[in-house]
N, C-alpha and C positions, 0 to 999 in steps of 0.2 A: 285733236281730242273731239271723237264724234261718239263714243259710247265710255260711260262708267259703269264700273264694277263696283258694288260696296259691299263687304262680307258682314257678315250677320256675327256676334259675339259667339265663339265655339263652347259656351259652356251650356246651351242646350241641345236638345235631341233633335230639335227643328231648324238646327244652324244650318244656313243657306247663303246666298247673296242674291244681289237684287241689280237689274239691268237697268240703266238711264240712258236715255240720249240726250247729247247737247247739240240744241239746234241754235244755230245763229247765236251763239257765245253763251246761251244758258242751258242750264238744266231742267230738262223736261221734268214735272211732277212725276207723270203717270210709269209707271214700271214697266218693263217690257217683257216680254216672255219670249223666249228663244224662238226665232222661227225655223219650220220645216225646210229642210236643203233646196226644193223647189219652189218657196214661195220666201223671197225676202222681204224683209219690212222695208217698205219705203215712206219716208216722212212726207206728208202732206205740204208742209211748210217751206222747206230746204230740198225736197228731192232726192235726198240722198239715201241708197240701197245699201242696208244693213243685212249681209246674210249669217247665215250658222256662222261660219267659220271667222267671221268678226266677233262674234260673242265670245267664241272660246278663244281669242286673241286678248281680249278683253278680261276674261277671267283671270287667264295667265298675270297678266301684266298689271293688274287692277284699273285700267282704263287705256282706251285705243281713241 
């Protein structure tokens, strides 16, 4: 698992979800935004590249 998607409660109008990177076995505290298709997110610590598609899959599954 390298991405975690957390859903907000659906009882508010602003309900959405948040993405977090799991780096070296630890969930990072900083929320990630979905990167544009041509600029994947690259973690400075572990070097993994997370592309837009990875975020879409994490949202469908809950985590990837």
